[in-house]
C-alpha positions in Angstrom: -12.1 -13.5 26.1 -12.7 -9.7 25.7 -12.0 -6.8 23.5 -10.3 -3.5 24.7 -11.7 -0.2 23.1 -11.1 3.5 23.7 -13.5 6.5 23.0 -11.8 8.7 20.4 -13.5 12.2 19.6 -14.4 12.9 15.9 -16.0 14.5 13.4 -18.9 12.6 12.3 -18.5 11.7 8.2 -22.1 12.2 7.7 -22.8 15.2 9.2 -19.5 16.8 10.7 -20.7 17.2 14.2 -17.9 16.4 16.8 -19.1 13.3 18.8 -17.0 10.3 20.7 -16.8 7.1 19.1 -15.6 3.8 20.2 -12.7 2.2 18.6 -10.8 -1.2 19.1 -7.6 -0.9 21.3 -5.1 -3.6 20.6 -2.9 -5.0 23.6 0.1 -5.4 21.5 1.5 -6.8 18.2 1.8 -10.2 18.5 4.8 -11.5 15.9 4.7 -14.8 14.1 7.2 -15.9 16.8 4.4 -15.2 19.7 2.0 -17.3 17.8 4.5 -20.0 17.6 5.2 -20.3 21.4 1.3 -20.4 22.2 0.4 -23.0 19.4 3.7 -25.1 21.0 2.0 -25.1 24.1 -0.5 -27.5 22.7 1.2 -29.6 20.7 4.3 -32.1 20.5 6.2 -29.6 18.5 8.6 -27.0 19.6 8.6 -23.3 19.4 11.0 -23.0 16.9 9.5 -26.1 14.8 5.9 -24.3 14.7 7.6 -20.9 13.9 9.2 -22.9 10.6 5.7 -24.3 9.7 3.7 -20.8 9.9 6.6 -19.1 8.1 6.7 -21.7 5.2 2.4 -21.5 5.4 2.4 -17.8 5.0 5.3 -18.2 2.2 3.1 -20.9 0.3 -0.2 -18.6 0.8 1.5 -15.5 -0.9 2.6 -18.0 -3.6 -1.0 -19.4 -3.9 -2.7 -16.2 -4.0 -0.2 -14.6 -6.1 -1.1 -17.8 -8.8 -4.4 -16.4 -9.0 -6.0 -19.1 -6.2 -8.3 -18.3 -3.5 -7.4 -19.7 0.0 -9.8 -21.2 2.6 -8.6 -21.6 5.7 -10.8 -24.0 7.9 -14.1 -22.7 9.4 -12.2 -19.3 10.1 -11.6 -17.5 6.7 -10.7 -17.5 3.0 -7.9 -15.0 1.3 -8.3 -14.0 -2.3 -7.5 -11.0 -4.8 -9.2 -7.8 -5.5 -8.7 -5.0 -8.1 -10.6 -1.6 -8.8 -9.9 -0.6 -12.2 -11.1 2.2 -15.0 -13.9 0.9 -17.2 -13.0 0.5 -21.0 -15.5 0.9 -23.9 -14.3 -2.2 -25.7 -13.2 -6.1 -24.1 -10.5 -5.1 -26.9 -9.7 -2.3 -24.5 -10.1 -3.8 -21.6 -6.4 -4.6 -20.1 -4.5 -4.9 -16.8 -3.1 -1.4 -17.3 -6.1 -0.1 -16.4 -6.0 -1.7 -12.9 -5.9 1.6 -10.0 -5.6 -0.8 -7.2 -5.2 -4.2 -6.6 -5.8 -5.8 -2.6 -5.3 -9.1 -0.7 -8.6 -9.5 0.8 -9.7 -11.7 3.9 -13.3 -12.7 4.4 -14.3 -14.2 7.7 -16.9 -17.1 8.3 -20.2 -16.2 9.5 -19.5 -18.4 12.6 -16.4 -15.8 13.2 -18.3 -12.7 12.4 -21.0 -13.9 14.9 -18.5 -14.9 17.6 -17.1 -10.7 17.2 -20.5 -9.5 17.5 -21.2 -11.2 20.4 -17.9 -10.6 21.9 -17.3 -8.4 25.4 -15.9 -5.2 25.2 -14.0 -3.6 28.0 -12.9 -0.2 28.3 -9.3 0.1 28.2 -9.0 2.8 30.6 -10.1 -0.2 32.9 -7.4 -2.2 32.2 -3.8 -2.0 33.4 -1.3 -4.4 31.7 2.5 -4.5 31.9 4.0 -4.3 28.8 
């Protein structure tokens, strides 16, 4: 397994000098159907059955988050809602109308983050894809 990267010329956010930076390059956007086919290779379920389960999972995850739950997915990641708001002088004036942004956040486990740190990186210019 390896992560592809490109070299991109950008201005440094610190001192405005122009430098090359490494940026990850995605090979292809995989959709739920693609993931279902991959999972089905190792299961007794058909790709269509796996896709149905994954669609149900996504809907359930969204419902759980919108109902105020945090969700942990095994040893991989947890999902939860965050927000930023304007400050209020008193508890009584602190209301949802002060919320500026709401986001869903994914926090990956220490093990997965370590795997990312140890991943091999290959320059995308050295790889030829057929997609």
